[in-house]
N, CA, C and O atoms as a printed pandas DataFrame, in Angstrom:
     atom_number atom_name residue_name chain_id  residue_number  x_coord  y_coord  z_coord
0              1         N          MET        A               1   47.742   19.044  -30.320
1              2        CA          MET        A               1   47.218   20.389  -30.300
2              3         C          MET        A               1   46.238   20.509  -29.142
3              4         O          MET        A               1   45.073   20.131  -29.262
4              5         N          ALA        A               2   46.715   21.034  -28.025
5              6        CA          ALA        A               2   45.875   21.182  -26.847
6              7         C          ALA        A               2   45.495   22.646  -26.658
7              8         O          ALA        A               2   46.312   23.551  -26.828
8              9         N          TYR        A               3   44.264   22.844  -26.312
9             10        CA          TYR        A               3   43.749   24.179  -26.045
10            11         C          TYR        A               3   44.002   24.519  -24.578
11            12         O          TYR        A               3   44.119   23.632  -23.732
12            13         N          GLN        A               4   44.085   25.803  -24.296
13            14        CA          GLN        A               4   44.141   26.270  -22.921
14            15         C          GLN        A               4   42.706   26.556  -22.492
15            16         O          GLN        A               4   41.950   27.180  -23.237
16            17         N          VAL        A               5   42.329   26.109  -21.306
17            18        CA          VAL        A               5   40.974   26.330  -20.801
18            19         C          VAL        A               5   41.028   27.400  -19.713
19            20         O          VAL        A               5   41.758   27.267  -18.730
20            21         N          GLU        A               6   40.252   28.453  -19.903
21            22        CA          GLU        A               6   40.196   29.561  -18.954
22            23         C          GLU        A               6   38.776   29.673  -18.411
23            24         O          GLU        A               6   37.818   29.740  -19.180
24            25         N          LEU        A               7   38.643   29.693  -17.093
25            26        CA          LEU        A               7   37.333   29.874  -16.478
26            27         C          LEU        A               7   37.187   31.333  -16.054
27            28         O          LEU        A               7   38.026   31.860  -15.323
28            29         N          ARG        A               8   36.130   31.972  -16.510
29            30        CA          ARG        A               8   35.838   33.340  -16.101
30            31         C          ARG        A               8   35.460   33.335  -14.618
31            32         O          ARG        A               8   35.058   32.297  -14.093
32            33         N          PRO        A               9   35.581   34.478  -13.934
33            34        CA          PRO        A               9   35.215   34.531  -12.511
34            35         C          PRO        A               9   33.789   34.053  -12.232
35            36         O          PRO        A               9   33.546   33.406  -11.213
36            37         N          ALA        A              10   32.852   34.361  -13.119
37            38        CA          ALA        A              10   31.466   33.913  -12.919
38            39         C          ALA        A              10   31.378   32.389  -12.972
39            40         O          ALA        A              10   30.628   31.788  -12.202
40            41         N          ALA        A              11   32.135   31.758  -13.870
41            42        CA          ALA        A              11   32.126   30.302  -13.963
42            43         C          ALA        A              11   32.750   29.677  -12.720
43            44         O          ALA        A              11   32.270   28.649  -12.241
44            45         N          LEU        A              12   33.811   30.282  -12.192
45            46        CA          LEU        A              12   34.411   29.775  -10.955
46            47         C          LEU        A              12   33.429   29.869   -9.789
47            48         O          LEU        A              12   33.322   28.950   -8.977
48            49         N          ARG        A              13   32.712   30.994   -9.717
49            50        CA          ARG        A              13   31.697   31.141   -8.656
50            51         C          ARG        A              13   30.606   30.095   -8.821
51            52         O          ARG        A              13   30.176   29.480   -7.845
52            53         N          ASP        A              14   30.153   29.891  -10.069
53            54        CA          ASP        A              14   29.126   28.883  -10.328
54            55         C          ASP        A              14   29.594   27.506   -9.859
55            56         O          ASP        A              14   28.842   26.769   -9.221
56            57         N          LEU        A              15   30.836   27.170  -10.181
57            58        CA          LEU        A              15   31.375   25.861   -9.828
58            59         C          LEU        A              15   31.464   25.688   -8.316
59            60         O          LEU        A              15   31.133   24.622   -7.797
60            61         N          LYS        A              16   31.904   26.712   -7.612
61            62        CA          LYS        A              16   32.048   26.636   -6.152
62            63         C          LYS        A              16   30.707   26.493   -5.449
63            64         O          LYS        A              16   30.639   25.927   -4.357
64            65         N          ARG        A              17   29.644   26.996   -6.057
65            66        CA          ARG        A              17   28.314   26.922   -5.445
66            67         C          ARG        A              17   27.702   25.524   -5.541
67            68         O          ARG        A              17   26.765   25.205   -4.810
68            69         N          LEU        A              18   28.220   24.705   -6.426
69            70        CA          LEU        A              18   27.670   23.368   -6.627
70            71         C          LEU        A              18   28.167   22.415   -5.549
71            72         O          LEU        A              18   29.198   22.652   -4.920
72            73         N          SER        A              19   27.426   21.343   -5.347
73            74        CA          SER        A              19   27.843   20.349   -4.368
74            75         C          SER        A              19   29.129   19.661   -4.833
75            76         O          SER        A              19   29.440   19.673   -6.025
76            77         N          LEU        A              20   29.866   19.071   -3.916
77            78        CA          LEU        A              20   31.124   18.405   -4.258
78            79         C          LEU        A              20   30.915   17.265   -5.251
79            80         O          LEU        A              20   31.754   17.035   -6.121
80            81         N          GLU        A              21   29.815   16.565   -5.123
81            82        CA          GLU        A              21   29.519   15.464   -6.044
82            83         C          GLU        A              21   29.384   15.974   -7.482
83            84         O          GLU        A              21   29.920   15.374   -8.414
84            85         N          ILE        A              22   28.675   17.069   -7.649
85            86        CA          ILE        A              22   28.489   17.631   -8.992
86            87         C          ILE        A              22   29.796   18.228   -9.500
87            88         O          ILE        A              22   30.111   18.111  -10.685
88            89         N          GLN        A              23   30.560   18.867   -8.616
89            90        CA          GLN        A              23   31.856   19.406   -9.007
90            91         C          GLN        A              23   32.774   18.302   -9.534
91            92         O          GLN        A              23   33.510   18.507  -10.499
92            93         N          ARG        A              24   32.728   17.146   -8.901
93            94        CA          ARG        A              24   33.563   16.013   -9.333
94            95         C          ARG        A              24   33.169   15.498  -10.711
95            96         O          ARG        A              24   33.992   14.891  -11.396
96            97         N          ARG        A              25   31.937   15.725  -11.127
97            98        CA          ARG        A              25   31.490   15.315  -12.464
98            99         C          ARG        A              25   31.803   16.392  -13.500
99           100         O          ARG        A              25   32.119   16.078  -14.648
100          101         N          ILE        A              26   31.716   17.649  -13.101
101          102        CA          ILE        A              26   31.879   18.742  -14.048
102          103         C          ILE        A              26   33.354   19.043  -14.329
103          104         O          ILE        A              26   33.717   19.304  -15.476
104          105         N          ARG        A              27   34.193   19.011  -13.320
105          106        CA          ARG        A              27   35.602   19.376  -13.501
106          107         C          ARG        A              27   36.295   18.539  -14.595
107          108         O          ARG        A              27   36.987   19.113  -15.436
108          109         N          PRO        A              28   36.134   17.208  -14.611
109          110        CA          PRO        A              28   36.756   16.433  -15.696
110          111         C          PRO        A              28   36.211   16.802  -17.076
111          112         O          PRO        A              28   36.951   16.782  -18.059
112          113         N          ALA        A              29   34.930   17.137  -17.154
113          114        CA          ALA        A              29   34.348   17.532  -18.442
114          115         C          ALA        A              29   34.974   18.832  -18.936
115          116         O          ALA        A              29   35.226   18.984  -20.131
116          117         N          VAL        A              30   35.224   19.759  -18.036
117          118        CA          VAL        A              30   35.877   21.013  -18.399
118          119         C          VAL        A              30   37.315   20.735  -18.841
119          120         O          VAL        A              30   37.778   21.289  -19.838
120          121         N          ASP        A              31   38.012   19.887  -18.108
121          122        CA          ASP        A              31   39.395   19.565  -18.445
122          123         C          ASP        A              31   39.509   18.862  -19.800
123          124         O          ASP        A              31   40.474   19.082  -20.533
124          125         N          ARG        A              32   38.538   18.025  -20.133
125          126        CA          ARG        A              32   38.561   17.320  -21.420
126          127         C          ARG        A              32   38.384   18.259  -22.613
127          128         O          ARG        A              32   38.748   17.910  -23.736
128          129         N          LEU        A              33   37.833   19.434  -22.377
129          130        CA          LEU        A              33   37.682   20.408  -23.465
130          131         C          LEU        A              33   39.036   20.817  -24.039
131          132         O          LEU        A              33   39.112   21.220  -25.199
132          133         N          ALA        A              34   40.100   20.722  -23.254
133          134        CA          ALA        A              34   41.432   21.101  -23.732
134          135         C          ALA        A              34   41.882   20.214  -24.883
135          136         O          ALA        A              34   42.581   20.679  -25.784
136          137         N          THR        A              35   41.496   18.961  -24.866
137          138        CA          THR        A              35   41.910   18.048  -25.941
138          139         C          THR        A              35   40.853   17.899  -27.020
139          140         O          THR        A              35   41.180   17.597  -28.168
140          141         N          ASN        A              36   39.588   18.105  -26.668
141          142        CA          ASN        A              36   38.509   17.986  -27.645
142          143         C          ASN        A              36   37.459   19.064  -27.364
143          144         O          ASN        A              36   36.521   18.828  -26.602
144          145         N          PRO        A              37   37.610   20.248  -27.974
145          146        CA          PRO        A              37   36.676   21.341  -27.671
146          147         C          PRO        A              37   35.270   21.148  -28.229
147          148         O          PRO        A              37   34.341   21.855  -27.840
148          149         N          ARG        A              38   35.117   20.195  -29.136
149          150        CA          ARG        A              38   33.789   19.904  -29.694
150          151         C          ARG        A              38   33.474   18.416  -29.504
151          152         O          ARG        A              38   33.456   17.652  -30.469
152          153         N          PRO        A              39   33.226   18.009  -28.248
153          154        CA          PRO        A              39   32.969   16.589  -27.985
154          155         C          PRO        A              39   31.600   16.161  -28.506
155          156         O          PRO        A              39   30.777   17.010  -28.849
156          157         N          PRO        A              40   31.347   14.855  -28.570
157          158        CA          PRO        A              40   30.009   14.395  -28.966
158          159         C          PRO        A              40   28.947   14.988  -28.037
159          160         O          PRO        A              40   29.121   15.032  -26.819
160          161         N          GLY        A              41   27.867   15.434  -28.624
161          162        CA          GLY        A              41   26.776   16.013  -27.837
162          163         C          GLY        A              41   26.871   17.513  -27.657
163          164         O          GLY        A              41   25.985   18.115  -27.049
164          165         N          VAL        A              42   27.922   18.132  -28.170
165          166        CA          VAL        A              42   28.054   19.583  -28.048
166          167         C          VAL        A              42   26.990   20.261  -28.906
167          168         O          VAL        A              42   26.636   19.763  -29.975
168          169         N          GLU        A              43   26.487   21.391  -28.437
169          170        CA          GLU        A              43   25.498   22.174  -29.177
170          171         C          GLU        A              43   26.019   23.591  -29.329
171          172         O          GLU        A              43   26.469   24.202  -28.360
172          173         N          LYS        A              44   25.959   24.109  -30.536
173          174        CA          LYS        A              44   26.318   25.505  -30.768
174          175         C          LYS        A              44   25.109   26.356  -30.393
175          176         O          LYS        A              44   23.979   26.050  -30.775
176          177         N          LEU        A              45   25.357   27.418  -29.649
177          178        CA          LEU        A              45   24.271   28.310  -29.255
178          179         C          LEU        A              45   23.952   29.238  -30.418
179          180         O          LEU        A              45   24.823   29.964  -30.898
180          181         N          ALA        A              46   22.734   29.215  -30.859
181          182        CA          ALA        A              46   22.325   29.936  -32.068
182          183         C          ALA        A              46   22.421   31.448  -31.912
183          184         O          ALA        A              46   22.781   32.143  -32.862
184          185         N          ALA        A              47   22.113   31.954  -30.760
185          186        CA          ALA        A              47   22.043   33.401  -30.580
186          187         C          ALA        A              47   23.408   34.054  -30.392
187          188         O          ALA        A              47   23.519   35.280  -30.427
188          189         N          GLN        A              48   24.456   33.240  -30.191
189          190        CA          GLN        A              48   25.754   33.827  -29.878
190          191         C          GLN        A              48   26.848   33.213  -30.739
191          192         O          GLN        A              48   26.870   32.001  -30.953
192          193         N          LEU        A              49   27.726   34.026  -31.216
193          194        CA          LEU        A              49   28.795   33.609  -32.096
194          195         C          LEU        A              49   29.872   32.825  -31.332
195          196         O          LEU        A              49   30.348   33.277  -30.291
196          197         N          ASN        A              50   30.245   31.680  -31.839
197          198        CA          ASN        A              50   31.320   30.847  -31.288
198          199         C          ASN        A              50   31.072   30.349  -29.871
199          200         O          ASN        A              50   32.022   29.954  -29.196
200          201         N          ARG        A              51   29.843   30.352  -29.401
201          202        CA          ARG        A              51   29.556   29.821  -28.070
202          203         C          ARG        A              51   28.887   28.465  -28.198
203          204         O          ARG        A              51   28.056   28.234  -29.076
204          205         N          TYR        A              52   29.274   27.580  -27.297
205          206        CA          TYR        A              52   28.794   26.205  -27.298
206          207         C          TYR        A              52   28.368   25.831  -25.889
207          208         O          TYR        A              52   28.660   26.526  -24.915
208          209         N          ARG        A              53   27.664   24.703  -25.818
209          210        CA          ARG        A              53   27.312   24.177  -24.495
210          211         C          ARG        A              53   27.417   22.664  -24.532
211          212         O          ARG        A              53   27.129   22.017  -25.539
212          213         N          ILE        A              54   27.839   22.125  -23.395
213          214        CA          ILE        A              54   27.826   20.671  -23.223
214          215         C          ILE        A              54   27.013   20.360  -21.984
215          216         O          ILE        A              54   26.910   21.169  -21.062
216          217         N          ARG        A              55   26.441   19.175  -21.986
217          218        CA          ARG        A              55   25.617   18.722  -20.870
218          219         C          ARG        A              55   26.437   17.816  -19.969
219          220         O          ARG        A              55   27.212   16.977  -20.429
220          221         N          VAL        A              56   26.244   18.009  -18.681
221          222        CA          VAL        A              56   26.782   17.107  -17.677
222          223         C          VAL        A              56   25.621   16.859  -16.718
223          224         O          VAL        A              56   25.413   17.615  -15.770
224          225         N          GLY        A              57   24.878   15.803  -16.975
225          226        CA          GLY        A              57   23.665   15.555  -16.201
226          227         C          GLY        A              57   22.674   16.678  -16.435
227          228         O          GLY        A              57   22.352   17.001  -17.578
228          229         N          ASP        A              58   22.185   17.282  -15.343
229          230        CA          ASP        A              58   21.243   18.394  -15.443
230          231         C          ASP        A              58   21.939   19.746  -15.538
231          232         O          ASP        A              58   21.275   20.781  -15.578
232          233         N          HIS        A              59   23.250   19.748  -15.574
233          234        CA          HIS        A              59   24.011   20.988  -15.619
234          235         C          HIS        A              59   24.570   21.227  -17.010
235          236         O          HIS        A              59   24.744   20.299  -17.800
236          237         N          ARG        A              60   24.852   22.512  -17.295
237          238        CA          ARG        A              60   25.377   22.902  -18.587
238          239         C          ARG        A              60   26.650   23.706  -18.398
239          240         O          ARG        A              60   26.786   24.475  -17.447
240          241         N          ILE        A              61   27.574   23.512  -19.320
241          242        CA          ILE        A              61   28.807   24.284  -19.360
242          243         C          ILE        A              61   28.747   25.100  -20.645
243          244         O          ILE        A              61   28.705   24.536  -21.739
244          245         N          VAL        A              62   28.744   26.416  -20.517
245          246        CA          VAL        A              62   28.676   27.307  -21.675
246          247         C          VAL        A              62   30.068   27.901  -21.876
247          248         O          VAL        A              62   30.655   28.473  -20.958
248          249         N          TYR        A              63   30.581   27.753  -23.097
249          250        CA          TYR        A              63   31.948   28.194  -23.361
250          251         C          TYR        A              63   32.088   28.700  -24.786
251          252         O          TYR        A              63   31.232   28.477  -25.641
252          253         N          GLU        A              64   33.199   29.387  -25.008
253          254        CA          GLU        A              64   33.525   29.931  -26.324
254          255         C          GLU        A              64   34.837   29.308  -26.786
255          256         O          GLU        A              64   35.756   29.115  -25.991
256          257         N          ILE        A              65   34.915   28.997  -28.073
257          258        CA          ILE        A              65   36.135   28.432  -28.643
258          259         C          ILE        A              65   36.793   29.491  -29.512
259          260         O          ILE        A              65   36.164   30.071  -30.397
260          261         N          ARG        A              66   38.062   29.730  -29.244
261          262        CA          ARG        A              66   38.862   30.628  -30.075
262          263         C          ARG        A              66   39.964   29.792  -30.718
263          264         O          ARG        A              66   41.047   29.623  -30.157
264          265         N          ASP        A              67   39.663   29.275  -31.903
265          266        CA          ASP        A              67   40.570   28.364  -32.588
266          267         C          ASP        A              67   41.892   29.021  -32.975
267          268         O          ASP        A              67   42.928   28.357  -32.958
268          269         N          ALA        A              68   41.883   30.287  -33.316
269          270        CA          ALA        A              68   43.089   30.970  -33.780
270          271         C          ALA        A              68   44.189   30.998  -32.717
271          272         O          ALA        A              68   45.376   30.956  -33.042
272          273         N          VAL        A              69   43.785   31.070  -31.448
273          274        CA          VAL        A              69   44.770   31.143  -30.362
274          275         C          VAL        A              69   44.716   29.918  -29.449
275          276         O          VAL        A              69   45.349   29.905  -28.393
276          277         N          LEU        A              70   43.963   28.889  -29.848
277          278        CA          LEU        A              70   43.819   27.646  -29.073
278          279         C          LEU        A              70   43.400   27.928  -27.634
279          280         O          LEU        A              70   44.066   27.513  -26.685
280          281         N          LEU        A              71   42.288   28.638  -27.492
281          282        CA          LEU        A              71   41.788   29.034  -26.184
282          283         C          LEU        A              71   40.312   28.701  -26.061
283          284         O          LEU        A              71   39.536   28.898  -26.996
284          285         N          ILE        A              72   39.935   28.194  -24.894
285          286        CA          ILE        A              72   38.533   27.945  -24.558
286          287         C          ILE        A              72   38.218   28.764  -23.318
287          288         O          ILE        A              72   38.913   28.664  -22.307
288          289         N          ILE        A              73   37.168   29.575  -23.396
289          290        CA          ILE        A              73   36.759   30.411  -22.272
290          291         C          ILE        A              73   35.418   29.902  -21.776
291          292         O          ILE        A              73   34.432   29.909  -22.513
292          293         N          VAL        A              74   35.382   29.463  -20.526
293          294        CA          VAL        A              74   34.148   28.969  -19.910
294          295         C          VAL        A              74   33.467   30.145  -19.228
295          296         O          VAL        A              74   34.049   30.805  -18.367
296          297         N          PHE        A              75   32.210   30.400  -19.632
297          298        CA          PHE        A              75   31.463   31.537  -19.111
298          299         C          PHE        A              75   30.519   31.165  -17.979
299          300         O          PHE        A              75   30.427   31.888  -16.987
300          301         N          ARG        A              76   29.821   30.053  -18.114
301          302        CA          ARG        A              76   28.812   29.671  -17.118
302          303         C          ARG        A              76   28.854   28.176  -16.877
303          304         O          ARG        A              76   29.127   27.390  -17.784
304          305         N          ILE        A              77   28.583   27.800  -15.653
305          306        CA          ILE        A              77   28.360   26.416  -15.264
306          307         C          ILE        A              77   27.168   26.458  -14.321
307          308         O          ILE        A              77   27.272   26.955  -13.200
308          309         N          ALA        A              78   26.039   25.936  -14.776
309          310        CA          ALA        A              78   24.835   26.050  -13.960
310          311         C          ALA        A              78   23.827   24.971  -14.335
311          312         O          ALA        A              78   23.975   24.264  -15.332
312          313         N          HIS        A              79   22.798   24.872  -13.499
313          314        CA          HIS        A              79   21.699   23.958  -13.768
314          315         C          HIS        A              79   21.004   24.404  -15.054
315          316         O          HIS        A              79   21.007   25.589  -15.388
316          317         N          ARG        A              80   20.421   23.468  -15.759
317          318        CA          ARG        A              80   19.849   23.763  -17.069
318          319         C          ARG        A              80   18.749   24.817  -17.026
319          320         O          ARG        A              80   18.554   25.531  -18.009
320          321         N          ARG        A              81   18.029   24.933  -15.921
321          322        CA          ARG        A              81   16.965   25.933  -15.867
322          323         C          ARG        A              81   17.494   27.329  -15.567
323          324         O          ARG        A              81   16.756   28.304  -15.706
324          325         N          GLU        A              82   18.761   27.447  -15.157
325          326        CA          GLU        A              82   19.321   28.744  -14.796
326          327         C          GLU        A              82   20.412   29.240  -15.733
327          328         O          GLU        A              82   20.733   30.429  -15.728
328          329         N          VAL        A              83   20.980   28.363  -16.525
329          330        CA          VAL        A              83   22.208   28.699  -17.252
330          331         C          VAL        A              83   22.037   29.771  -18.310
331          332         O          VAL        A              83   22.986   30.512  -18.566
332          333         N          TYR        A              84   20.900   29.891  -18.925
333          334        CA          TYR        A              84   20.726   30.837  -20.023
334          335         C          TYR        A              84   20.137   32.171  -19.578
335          336         O          TYR        A              84   19.844   33.017  -20.423
336          337         N          ARG        A              85   19.960   32.376  -18.306
337          338        CA          ARG        A              85   19.397   33.633  -17.785
338          339         C          ARG        A              85   20.437   34.717  -17.743
339          340         O          ARG        A              85   20.142   35.840  -17.333
C-alpha cells in the first residue's frame, strides 16, 4: 500500500531555494513518505487537522495525510524558524 506524494507549488519553491546538499537530504525523506507516512519522530500539528511534520536536520517538512485516497500533500519545506510562518 503505497501513497502518492504530491508537492504543492510552494513546497517546490521552498525546495529549490535550498542548497543542493540540503536538497539531497530532504528529497529521500519526502520519497520515503510514500511507503511510511507516519515515520518515527513524526509530530502531528495541533492547530491543523491531519497535518504532520517531520524533521530533517534543521529543516521541517509539513504535510497532510489523506488515508482514504492514499495521498500525501507536502505544503512546506523550510528551516525550523521559518516553516510555521
